[in-house]
C-alpha positions as CSV (number, residue, x, y, z in Angstrom):
1,M,67.1,10.5,-55.7
2,T,70.6,11.7,-55.1
3,Q,73.3,9.7,-57.0
4,L,76.7,9.1,-55.4
5,K,79.3,7.8,-57.8
6,G,82.7,6.4,-57.5
7,G,85.4,6.0,-60.2
8,G,84.4,5.9,-63.8
9,G,84.9,4.0,-67.0
10,H,83.9,0.4,-67.4
11,A,84.2,-0.3,-63.6
12,G,82.2,2.7,-62.2
13,V,79.9,2.1,-59.3
14,A,77.1,4.2,-57.8
15,I,74.7,4.4,-54.9
16,C,71.4,6.2,-55.2
17,V,69.8,7.7,-52.1
18,N,66.3,9.0,-51.4
19,K,66.6,12.7,-50.9
20,K,64.6,12.4,-47.7
21,L,67.5,10.6,-46.2
22,Q,70.4,12.7,-47.6
23,N,70.9,14.5,-44.2
24,L,71.7,11.1,-42.7
25,V,74.1,9.9,-45.5
26,E,77.8,10.3,-45.3
27,L,80.0,9.5,-48.4
28,L,83.0,7.5,-47.2
29,P,86.5,8.3,-48.6
30,D,87.5,4.6,-48.9
31,G,87.5,2.5,-52.1
32,C,88.6,2.7,-55.7
33,N,86.9,2.8,-59.1
34,R,85.3,-0.5,-58.2
35,V,84.2,0.3,-54.7
36,I,82.0,3.0,-53.2
37,A,80.6,3.3,-49.7
38,I,78.2,5.4,-47.6
39,R,77.3,5.4,-44.0
40,L,73.8,5.9,-42.8
41,N,74.2,7.8,-39.5
42,V,71.1,6.3,-37.8
43,K,70.7,4.9,-34.3
44,Q,72.8,1.9,-35.2
45,P,75.1,3.2,-38.0
46,L,75.0,1.2,-41.2
47,V,77.8,1.1,-43.8
48,L,76.6,0.2,-47.3
49,I,79.3,-0.8,-49.8
50,C,78.7,-1.3,-53.5
51,V,81.4,-3.3,-55.4
52,Y,82.0,-4.5,-58.9
53,M,84.6,-7.2,-58.7
54,P,87.0,-7.8,-61.6
55,T,85.7,-10.3,-64.2
56,R,87.6,-13.1,-65.8
57,G,89.5,-12.8,-69.1
58,G,91.7,-10.3,-70.7
59,N,94.6,-9.1,-68.7
60,I,92.8,-9.5,-65.4
61,T,94.3,-12.1,-63.0
62,I,93.2,-13.7,-59.7
63,E,95.6,-11.2,-58.0
64,D,93.5,-8.3,-59.3
65,F,90.5,-10.0,-57.8
66,K,92.3,-10.5,-54.5
67,T,93.4,-6.8,-54.5
68,V,89.8,-5.6,-54.4
69,L,89.0,-8.1,-51.7
70,D,91.9,-6.7,-49.6
71,E,90.5,-3.2,-49.9
72,L,87.1,-4.5,-48.7
73,S,88.8,-6.3,-45.8
74,E,90.5,-3.0,-44.8
75,M,87.2,-1.2,-44.9
76,I,85.5,-3.9,-42.8
77,E,88.2,-3.7,-40.2
78,K,87.9,0.1,-40.1
79,Y,84.2,0.4,-39.8
80,L,82.9,-2.8,-38.1
81,P,83.7,-1.6,-34.5
82,T,81.1,1.2,-34.9
83,S,78.8,0.1,-37.7
84,D,76.9,-2.8,-39.2
85,I,78.0,-3.5,-42.8
86,I,76.2,-4.7,-45.9
87,I,78.1,-5.3,-49.2
88,G,76.3,-5.7,-52.4
89,G,77.2,-6.0,-56.1
90,D,78.6,-8.1,-58.9
91,M,81.0,-10.4,-57.1
92,N,82.0,-12.2,-60.3
93,A,82.3,-15.3,-58.1
94,S,79.8,-17.9,-57.1
95,L,79.0,-19.8,-54.0
96,H,76.6,-22.1,-55.8
97,R,78.2,-22.9,-59.1
98,N,76.7,-25.9,-60.9
99,E,80.1,-27.1,-62.2
100,R,83.3,-27.4,-60.3
101,K,84.3,-24.3,-58.4
102,I,87.0,-22.0,-60.0
103,P,89.8,-20.3,-58.0
104,R,87.9,-17.0,-57.6
105,D,84.9,-18.9,-56.0
106,I,87.2,-20.3,-53.4
107,V,89.0,-17.0,-52.7
108,F,85.6,-15.2,-52.4
109,D,84.3,-17.9,-50.0
110,E,87.5,-17.5,-47.8
111,F,87.1,-13.7,-47.9
112,L,83.5,-14.1,-46.4
113,K,84.6,-16.4,-43.7
114,S,87.7,-14.5,-42.6
115,N,85.7,-11.3,-42.3
116,G,82.6,-12.7,-40.5
117,L,80.4,-12.1,-43.5
118,S,77.5,-14.3,-44.5
119,I,74.8,-14.6,-47.1
120,P,71.3,-13.7,-45.7
121,S,69.3,-16.8,-44.9
122,T,66.5,-15.6,-47.2
123,C,68.8,-15.7,-50.2
124,K,67.8,-18.6,-52.5
125,K,70.0,-20.4,-55.0
126,Q,69.0,-18.6,-58.2
127,S,71.0,-17.5,-61.3
128,T,71.5,-13.8,-61.6
129,F,73.9,-13.8,-64.6
130,F,73.0,-15.0,-68.1
131,H,75.7,-15.1,-70.7
132,F,75.0,-13.8,-74.2
133,N,75.6,-17.3,-75.6
134,N,72.3,-18.4,-74.0
135,R,74.0,-21.4,-72.4
136,D,76.0,-20.3,-69.4
137,E,74.4,-18.9,-66.3
138,S,75.3,-18.5,-62.6
139,Q,74.7,-16.7,-59.4
140,I,77.4,-14.1,-59.0
141,D,75.4,-11.1,-57.7
142,Y,75.0,-11.0,-53.9
143,F,74.4,-9.0,-50.8
144,V,76.4,-10.1,-47.8
145,E,76.1,-8.9,-44.2
146,T,78.1,-8.7,-40.9
147,S,75.0,-9.5,-38.8
148,A,71.5,-10.8,-39.5
149,M,69.9,-7.5,-40.7
150,V,68.3,-8.5,-44.1
151,K,64.6,-9.5,-43.7
152,K,63.8,-10.0,-47.3
153,Y,66.1,-11.1,-50.2
154,L,64.6,-11.1,-53.6
155,S,66.2,-12.2,-56.9
156,F,64.0,-11.0,-59.8
157,N,62.9,-13.6,-62.4
158,R,64.4,-13.2,-65.9
159,E,62.3,-11.1,-68.2
160,F,62.8,-11.0,-72.0
161,Q,62.8,-7.2,-72.1
162,N,65.9,-7.2,-69.9
163,L,68.8,-6.7,-72.3
164,S,71.4,-6.8,-69.5
165,T,73.2,-10.1,-68.7
166,H,72.3,-9.6,-65.0
167,D,69.0,-9.7,-63.2
168,P,68.4,-7.2,-60.3
169,I,68.4,-8.3,-56.7
170,M,66.7,-6.5,-53.8
171,I,66.9,-6.6,-50.1
172,S,64.9,-5.0,-47.3
173,I,66.0,-4.3,-43.7
174,N,64.6,-2.8,-40.6
175,C,66.3,0.4,-39.6
176,C,65.5,2.8,-36.7
177,I,65.4,6.3,-38.0
178,E,64.6,9.1,-35.6
179,R,62.0,11.6,-36.7
180,M,63.6,14.5,-38.5
181,D,62.6,17.7,-40.2
182,I,62.5,17.2,-44.0
183,S,63.9,20.2,-45.8
184,T,61.4,21.9,-48.1
185,S,64.0,24.1,-49.9
186,D,64.1,21.6,-52.8
187,P,60.6,21.9,-54.3
188,R,59.0,19.0,-56.2
189,P,59.4,19.3,-59.9
190,L,56.4,20.7,-61.8
191,R,54.3,17.9,-63.3
192,I,54.0,18.5,-67.1
193,K,50.4,18.3,-68.3
194,W,51.1,17.7,-72.0
195,D,47.4,17.8,-72.9
196,K,47.4,21.5,-71.8
197,I,50.5,22.5,-73.8
198,D,50.6,23.7,-77.4
199,K,52.9,21.0,-78.8
200,Q,53.8,22.9,-81.9
201,K,54.8,26.0,-79.9
202,Y,56.8,23.7,-77.6
203,E,58.6,22.1,-80.6
204,N,59.4,25.5,-82.1
205,L,60.6,27.0,-78.8
206,L,62.7,23.9,-77.9
207,Q,64.3,23.9,-81.4
208,E,65.2,27.6,-80.9
209,R,66.8,27.1,-77.5
210,L,68.7,24.0,-78.5
211,T,70.0,25.8,-81.6
212,E,71.2,28.7,-79.4
213,F,73.0,26.2,-77.1
214,S,74.5,24.3,-80.0
215,D,75.9,27.5,-81.4
216,V,78.1,28.0,-78.4
217,A,81.5,26.5,-79.2
218,V,81.9,23.6,-76.7
219,V,84.2,20.7,-77.4
220,E,82.8,17.5,-75.8
221,T,85.3,15.7,-73.6
222,A,85.0,12.9,-71.1
223,E,85.3,15.5,-68.3
224,N,82.5,17.8,-69.5
225,I,80.0,15.5,-71.3
226,E,78.0,15.0,-68.1
227,N,77.5,18.8,-67.7
228,I,76.6,19.2,-71.3
229,L,73.9,16.4,-71.1
230,T,72.6,18.0,-67.9
231,K,72.2,21.4,-69.7
232,F,70.4,19.7,-72.6
233,S,68.1,18.1,-70.1
234,D,67.5,21.4,-68.3
235,I,66.6,23.1,-71.5
236,I,64.0,20.4,-72.4
237,V,62.4,20.6,-68.9
238,T,62.4,24.4,-68.5
239,T,60.9,24.8,-72.0
240,A,58.0,22.6,-71.2
241,E,57.5,24.2,-67.8
242,S,57.4,27.7,-69.4
243,L,54.5,26.7,-71.5
244,C,52.5,25.1,-68.7
245,P,49.3,27.0,-67.8
246,K,49.7,28.9,-64.6
247,R,47.5,27.7,-61.7
248,K,44.8,30.2,-60.8
249,K,44.8,31.0,-57.1
250,K,41.5,30.1,-55.4
251,F,40.1,32.7,-53.0
252,K,37.7,31.8,-50.3
253,R,34.5,33.7,-50.5
254,K,33.6,35.6,-47.4
255,G,30.4,34.6,-45.8
256,T,27.4,36.9,-46.4
257,G,25.4,35.7,-43.4
258,P,24.7,37.8,-40.4
259,Q,27.6,38.7,-38.2
260,K,27.7,37.3,-34.7
C-alpha cells in the first residue's frame, strides 16, 4: 500500500492505494487539512475525495462546516466535466437522524442536491457513529457519488473489539483498467520465518542496533517524528532479515540417459 496524506493534526486525512495501481494514481493539489483527493487515470477517470467534516462543539461553527462544503463544491465544478466523482468520509451530518434534524443536516442535504450528488441506492439506514456515552448513535459516515457507480455499499456491524466511535464502511465499483506492465523494481518483503531464527541472537543484535541509534543525539519534533519511527521500524525488520536462513539454490540434475 502507498499512503497519500493531506494536512495533519486532529483533522488529517489519508487515502491508501494498492501499489499495483500507483502508476494510475494522481494526487490532486486541491483541498485542505480536512480534504484530500486523487484521480484514477483509467478509461473513465475517477476522482476520489476523502473528507473529515468539522464536528460540533468547541469553537467550531456552522460557517466552518459550510466553508469545507464550499471547497468540495469548487472541486466538483473543476473535475466533473472530465471525471466521475466519489466523496467519502466522516460527514458529521446525517440524512437519517432519528430525532429532529439539526442545521448541519439541512446544509449537507442542500449541498448534495446542489452538486448533483446522491447516496448509492445500496446504502442502508444504519448507524455508523456510537458516542462514548453508550446512548447516542447516528449515521454520519457516507460515500456519495455523481453517477450510479457503486455496486455494493456495506456498513460493518458493531464489534465489541472496536474502540473507535465509528464503524467502517466499504463500497465496491466496476472500473475498466487497461492491462499494464506491473513494475518489479519494488520486490516483495522477505517473509520472516521466526521458527528458523535464533531468538536470543535476534534480541541481542536488535538491542545493540537500537542502542547505537538511540546514542545519536536527535531531538524529536512534530516534523521529524515520522522519520524517526520509520528508522526504528527499518532496524527491527532488517535485523530479523539478517538472521533469516539463506535459501539454497536448487540445481537441476543433468540427465544421465543416452544422448539422442
